N, C-alpha and C positions, 0 to 999 in steps of 0.2 A: 197350157194344160187344158183349157176349155175346149180347144179344137179336138183334142184326143177324146175327152169324155163325151162331147157332142157326137162325134163320129161313132163311138162305141154304142151310144144310146140309139142313134139312128139305125145302126146295124142290128139292133136287138140283142147285143151281147151283154147288156146289163140286166135284162129282164130276169135272168136266172137267179140273181142275188149273189153271184160269184163276187168275191173280193176283187177290188180294182187291180191289186197287184198280181192277181192270178190270171188276168185277161191279157192275151198277147196284144202287142201294138197294132193299131189299125193300119192296113197297108195303104189306105188312101192318104194318110197323114205322114207315115214313115214307110215309104215304099221299098226301101232297101233293107236287107238283112242287117240287124244291129250286131256290132261286134260284142264280145263278152263284156267289156267295160261299159259300153253304151247300154247294153241290156240290164246290167246291174243298176245303172243310174235310172233307167226307165222304171225298174221295179221299185226302187226307193221313192221315186217321184209319185208313183201310183199309190204307194203306201202313205205318202203325205196326203194325197187326195182322200184316202179312206179316213185319215185322222181329221182333216179339215172340213170335209163336206158337212153341210147342215141338213137337218131332217127334211126341210121343205125342198132343198135342192135334190136330195136323194129321191124323194117321191117323184119328182119330174124326170130325173135321169132313168129311173127304173120302171116308169109307168108302162102299162100294157100298150096303150095307144100314145104315140109320140105327138106332143104339141110343139111344133117347131118354134113358135114365138117364145113360149115359156122355156123351151130347151136352150135357146140362144141366150135369153136373159139370165137364167140360172147358171148357165155355163160361164158367162162373163163375170158374174158375181163369185163363182168358184175361184177364178183367177185371183181375186182379191183375198179370199179366204186362205188360199194356199200361200200367198205372199205373206199374209199376217201370221200364219202358223209358223212358217220358216223364220220370219223376222223375230217372233217371240222366242222360239227355241234356240236360235243362233245368236241373238243379241244384235243382229245387223239392222241398220236403218231400213225401214219399210220402203223408202224411196229408192234404195239401191238393190232391192230384191226383185227379180223378174219372175214371171210364171212360165219360163221356158223349161221344157221337160228335162233336159240334160243338166241344166243349171240347178233346178230344184233337186234333182237326184243327187248331184254332187254335194250340195249343202246338206241334204238329209243323210247322206252316207257318213258324214262327219259326226253325227249326233250320237250320244251315248244311249244305251238301252233305256235309261230312265226318262228320256225325252218322249218316248212313245206312249200312247194311251195304254192303259192297263185293262185286263179283263174285268168285266162288270159283274160276272156271276151269271145269273139268268139260266135259261133252259140248258144251254150247252156249256156253261161254266167258262172255261178259258177260250172258247171259240168266239165269243161276242166281245166286241170292243166298244167303248164309249166313243161316239162320233163328235162330241163337243169339247173334248180335252185339248 
């Protein structure tokens, strides 16, 4: 997961504030066209990133000026956060959960709607989600 987020940040695709799941996969990491099933898993995996990312990581990923050292460090920490989030929601042992995009997506696809963060209210009501759930 970190490779994808790092590549998106380096390419400036995260600066706009667009939700992770709405950003197409970076061609440098996933160079071929994803089939429908893989694309669904990718979207779910990126939804997990949206749910698992911490505010300090988010600040680095979406920064106007990319700090490569911080980007790599926060990216690697994101892998652990994604694994923890999936482990917590699925009940699987953390040691058996990887941060591979299609695996994360497959696990996330199995989750009920109640597992996902709920709207926090705020300025846009249902459009904002809590990042720390």
